C-alpha positions as CSV (number, residue, x, y, z in Angstrom):
1,M,4.5,1.1,14.3
2,L,5.5,1.2,10.7
3,I,5.4,-2.7,10.5
4,I,1.9,-2.8,11.9
5,G,0.9,0.0,9.2
6,L,2.4,-2.0,6.3
7,I,0.8,-5.2,7.5
8,L,-2.7,-3.4,7.7
9,F,-2.2,-1.8,4.3
10,G,-1.2,-5.1,2.8
11,M,-4.3,-6.7,4.3
12,I,-6.6,-4.0,2.9
13,I,-5.1,-4.2,-0.7
14,G,-5.2,-8.0,-0.5
15,A,-8.8,-8.0,0.5
16,G,-9.6,-5.5,-2.3
17,A,-7.8,-7.9,-4.8
18,Q,-9.9,-10.8,-3.6
19,L,-13.1,-8.8,-4.0
20,I,-12.1,-7.9,-7.6
21,V,-11.0,-11.5,-8.5
22,G,-14.3,-12.7,-7.1
23,R,-13.4,-14.7,-4.2
24,S,-16.0,-12.9,-2.1
25,R,-18.4,-16.0,-2.6
26,K,-16.6,-18.0,-0.1
27,G,-15.6,-15.1,2.2
28,L,-12.2,-13.6,2.4
29,D,-9.2,-15.6,3.1
30,W,-7.2,-13.2,5.5
31,T,-4.0,-15.1,5.3
32,L,-4.0,-14.9,1.3
33,A,-5.0,-11.2,1.7
34,I,-2.0,-10.3,3.9
35,V,0.3,-12.4,1.6
36,A,-1.0,-11.0,-1.6
37,G,-1.1,-7.5,-0.3
38,L,2.3,-7.6,1.1
39,V,4.0,-9.2,-2.0
40,G,1.8,-7.4,-4.4
41,S,2.5,-4.1,-2.7
42,F,6.4,-4.7,-2.7
43,V,6.7,-6.0,-6.3
44,G,3.9,-4.2,-8.1
45,G,4.2,-1.0,-6.1
46,L,7.8,-0.7,-6.2
47,L,7.9,-1.5,-10.2
48,I,5.2,0.9,-11.0
49,S,6.5,3.6,-8.8
50,L,10.1,3.2,-10.3
51,L,8.6,3.2,-13.8
52,S,6.6,6.2,-13.4
53,G,9.4,8.1,-12.0
54,D,8.0,8.7,-8.6
55,G,10.9,7.0,-6.7
56,L,10.2,5.5,-3.4
57,E,7.7,8.1,-2.2
58,F,4.1,7.3,-1.4
59,R,2.2,8.0,-4.5
60,A,-1.1,7.1,-6.3
61,S,1.1,5.2,-8.8
62,G,2.5,2.9,-6.1
63,I,-1.0,2.2,-4.6
64,I,-2.3,1.1,-8.1
65,G,0.9,-1.0,-8.6
66,S,0.2,-2.5,-5.3
67,L,-3.5,-3.5,-6.1
68,V,-2.5,-4.7,-9.6
69,G,0.3,-6.9,-8.0
70,A,-2.1,-8.4,-5.3
71,I,-4.7,-9.0,-8.0
72,I,-2.1,-10.9,-10.0
73,I,-1.0,-12.8,-7.0
74,T,-4.6,-13.7,-5.9
75,A,-5.6,-14.8,-9.4
76,V,-2.5,-17.1,-9.7
77,W,-3.3,-18.6,-6.1
78,T,-7.0,-19.1,-7.0
79,W,-6.0,-20.8,-10.3
80,W,-3.4,-23.0,-8.5
81,K,-5.8,-24.1,-5.9
82,R,-8.5,-25.1,-8.5
83,R,-6.0,-26.9,-10.7
84,S,-4.8,-28.7,-7.6
85,S,-8.3,-29.8,-6.4
86,D,-9.4,-30.8,-9.9
87,K,-6.4,-33.3,-10.0
88,S,-7.6,-35.1,-6.8
């Protein structure tokens, strides 16, 4: 049950990151939402939680870090896809 919860949380965070970055014009890419949310949650959430001194508990700092990490991953992915399509 925890795994399903983590995937859903990652998907919601990743979808929010896509809306903030501006991918909503083309619709949401749910694969990117899940990947960006999970990786962003792991890297950003863990890093911010540890830096703020919250440890590994579920706190607001971890949620904010998760969103920031997902935004960075989504922005890099969008930039990479544009760069690849411009060369073709």
